Rosetta silent file (secondary structure, phi, psi, omega in degrees, C-alpha in Angstrom):
SEQUENCE: MAASGLAAPTRTEVLQLYRSLFRVARQFCDYNIREYTKRRTIDAFRDNKKLTDPSQLSAAFSDGKAQLEVAERQAVVYSLYAPKVKSIMDIKPS
SCORE:     score description
SCORE:     0.000 S_00000001
   1 L     0.000  141.185 -174.305   93.385 -118.872  -59.803 S_00000001
   2 H   -68.096  -32.248 -174.846   91.393 -118.510  -56.580 S_00000001
   3 H   -75.900  -14.697 -176.772   89.934 -122.031  -56.598 S_00000001
   4 H   -74.512  -29.397  178.573   93.318 -123.747  -56.610 S_00000001
   5 L  -103.316 -155.752  178.458   94.124 -122.753  -53.006 S_00000001
   6 L   -87.658   -9.174 -178.858   92.003 -122.280  -49.944 S_00000001
   7 L   -67.033  135.609  179.043   90.985 -118.776  -50.959 S_00000001
   8 L   -74.741  149.192  177.448   87.323 -118.458  -51.822 S_00000001
   9 L   -66.442  149.743  179.656   86.462 -117.165  -55.304 S_00000001
  10 L   -77.949  165.758  178.658   85.548 -113.503  -55.517 S_00000001
  11 H   -59.583  -39.759  179.429   82.077 -112.268  -56.362 S_00000001
  12 H   -61.993  -42.378  179.102   83.348 -111.202  -59.784 S_00000001
  13 H   -65.019  -39.779  179.798   84.679 -114.679  -60.514 S_00000001
  14 H   -65.844  -45.147  178.974   81.404 -116.283  -59.459 S_00000001
  15 H   -64.528  -36.259  177.478   79.349 -113.910  -61.623 S_00000001
  16 H   -64.274  -40.849  176.825   81.700 -114.522  -64.542 S_00000001
  17 H   -63.353  -43.453  179.634   81.169 -118.283  -64.169 S_00000001
  18 H   -59.633  -47.847  179.495   77.382 -117.768  -64.021 S_00000001
  19 H   -64.962  -39.366  179.920   77.395 -115.679  -67.202 S_00000001
  20 H   -63.220  -40.491  178.463   79.709 -118.123  -68.956 S_00000001
  21 H   -64.099  -37.984  177.611   77.370 -121.022  -68.214 S_00000001
  22 H   -70.341  -35.799  177.039   74.453 -119.056  -69.678 S_00000001
  23 H   -63.817  -41.466  178.266   76.483 -118.143  -72.769 S_00000001
  24 H   -65.467  -39.837  179.736   77.285 -121.794  -73.347 S_00000001
  25 H   -59.703  -36.050  179.761   73.625 -122.708  -72.859 S_00000001
  26 H   -66.473  -19.814 -177.049   72.680 -120.315  -75.679 S_00000001
  27 L   -78.056  -16.527 -179.210   74.944 -122.256  -78.063 S_00000001
  28 L   -73.813  132.280  179.183   72.802 -125.412  -77.936 S_00000001
  29 L   -73.565  -38.501 -176.077   70.521 -125.797  -80.956 S_00000001
  30 L   -77.046  125.320 -178.900   68.057 -128.068  -79.173 S_00000001
  31 H   -56.874  -44.518 -176.527   65.537 -126.181  -77.034 S_00000001
  32 H   -63.266  -42.623  179.941   65.308 -128.939  -74.412 S_00000001
  33 H   -70.199  -39.662  178.468   69.044 -129.120  -73.841 S_00000001
  34 H   -60.139  -48.152 -179.179   69.355 -125.340  -73.821 S_00000001
  35 H   -69.204  -35.478  176.868   66.627 -124.985  -71.172 S_00000001
  36 H   -62.063  -43.673  179.803   68.007 -127.909  -69.150 S_00000001
  37 H   -63.882  -42.977  177.463   71.421 -126.240  -69.028 S_00000001
  38 H   -62.410  -47.425 -178.114   69.891 -122.938  -67.923 S_00000001
  39 H   -62.444  -42.048 -179.785   67.732 -124.610  -65.281 S_00000001
  40 H   -65.609  -37.236  177.095   70.636 -126.632  -63.936 S_00000001
  41 H   -63.321  -48.600 -179.321   72.786 -123.499  -63.704 S_00000001
  42 H   -61.537  -45.361 -179.100   70.116 -121.594  -61.805 S_00000001
  43 H   -62.893  -42.413 -179.076   69.440 -124.503  -59.450 S_00000001
  44 H   -65.186  -41.407  179.675   73.124 -125.049  -58.671 S_00000001
  45 H   -69.703  -35.225  175.917   73.709 -121.386  -57.900 S_00000001
  46 H   -65.591  -41.685 -179.880   70.587 -121.258  -55.701 S_00000001
  47 H   -63.595  -35.033 -176.254   71.719 -124.350  -53.800 S_00000001
  48 L   -96.282    6.913 -176.987   75.156 -122.854  -53.183 S_00000001
  49 L   -62.365  -35.548 -174.272   73.926 -119.341  -52.407 S_00000001
  50 L   -89.008    0.567 -178.470   74.149 -119.819  -48.626 S_00000001
  51 L   -66.026  136.267  178.201   77.687 -121.254  -48.546 S_00000001
  52 L  -125.832  -24.256 -179.222   80.069 -119.311  -46.307 S_00000001
  53 L   -70.006  125.203 -178.003   82.940 -121.725  -45.655 S_00000001
  54 H   -56.966  -36.122 -179.458   85.869 -120.868  -47.986 S_00000001
  55 H   -69.892  -38.085  176.822   86.691 -124.525  -48.642 S_00000001
  56 H   -67.697  -39.381  177.406   83.073 -125.294  -49.589 S_00000001
  57 H   -62.223  -43.687  178.905   82.969 -122.186  -51.793 S_00000001
  58 H   -63.806  -40.866  179.639   86.164 -123.246  -53.526 S_00000001
  59 H   -65.363  -43.122  179.407   84.848 -126.759  -54.053 S_00000001
  60 H   -65.780  -38.635  178.923   81.549 -125.480  -55.486 S_00000001
  61 H   -66.127  -42.487  178.089   83.419 -123.042  -57.735 S_00000001
  62 H   -62.383  -41.458  177.528   85.732 -125.804  -58.989 S_00000001
  63 H   -62.889  -41.151  177.886   82.722 -128.002  -59.702 S_00000001
  64 H   -62.732  -40.641  177.935   81.108 -125.134  -61.604 S_00000001
  65 H   -64.912  -39.859  178.122   84.246 -124.652  -63.701 S_00000001
  66 H   -64.712  -41.457  177.950   84.303 -128.368  -64.469 S_00000001
  67 H   -64.388  -35.433  176.919   80.634 -128.240  -65.494 S_00000001
  68 H   -62.750  -44.140  179.133   81.422 -125.267  -67.740 S_00000001
  69 H   -62.370  -41.571  178.454   84.128 -127.252  -69.519 S_00000001
  70 H   -63.201  -45.948 -178.642   81.743 -130.182  -70.020 S_00000001
  71 H   -63.313  -38.733  178.236   79.008 -127.897  -71.342 S_00000001
  72 H   -63.597  -43.372  178.384   81.438 -126.219  -73.767 S_00000001
  73 H   -63.858  -43.891 -179.691   82.530 -129.606  -75.139 S_00000001
  74 H   -64.667  -36.005  178.549   78.931 -130.778  -75.447 S_00000001
  75 H   -63.069  -38.834  178.265   77.936 -127.578  -77.256 S_00000001
  76 H   -66.739  -46.080 -179.117   80.618 -128.260  -79.857 S_00000001
  77 H   -62.560  -45.105  179.804   79.556 -131.884  -80.274 S_00000001
  78 H   -64.354  -34.425  178.882   75.881 -130.962  -80.568 S_00000001
  79 H   -70.645  -31.084  178.470   76.692 -128.284  -83.153 S_00000001
  80 H   -70.353  -34.601 -175.999   78.623 -130.830  -85.250 S_00000001
  81 L  -115.255   32.958 -179.450   75.757 -133.315  -85.244 S_00000001
  82 L   -67.269  143.474  177.039   72.809 -130.919  -85.170 S_00000001
  83 L   -67.248  149.974 -179.315   69.679 -132.132  -86.937 S_00000001
  84 L   -70.450  -27.449  179.544   68.940 -130.526  -90.269 S_00000001
  85 L  -106.307  123.938 -177.895   65.391 -129.803  -89.145 S_00000001
  86 L   -73.217  -33.068 -176.759   65.072 -127.681  -85.994 S_00000001
  87 L  -136.466  148.954  177.869   61.485 -128.680  -85.319 S_00000001
  88 H   -65.154  -22.182  179.395   59.295 -131.589  -86.276 S_00000001
  89 H   -71.342  -17.947  179.745   56.789 -129.002  -87.494 S_00000001
  90 H   -81.526  -11.178 -178.868   59.220 -128.027  -90.260 S_00000001
  91 L   -73.819  128.241  179.121   59.029 -131.483  -91.883 S_00000001
  92 L   -85.638  131.312  177.778   56.960 -131.424  -95.070 S_00000001
  93 L   -68.154  143.299 -178.863   54.558 -134.351  -95.474 S_00000001
  94 L   -86.963    0.000    0.000   55.266 -136.512  -98.538 S_00000001
């Protein structure tokens, strides 16, 4: 893996990480969490867009991979304990 050494990740690896984070974001049932994950992904990639130092690129890529693992675990947990009603508007008054 490119991030384990001093070699910077390739463009393909970075784009694959970006797409993977968006795929995980789509798995969240809750709109707010889904949009938060998307927004955080976009912001992180924008912040790191100007990095040129290979060690900084590797560190940012490693952090992104760690965030992907966290998001994947959270998506599973949220799917296990998802509310039965997706929206408060779906609740029928008694």
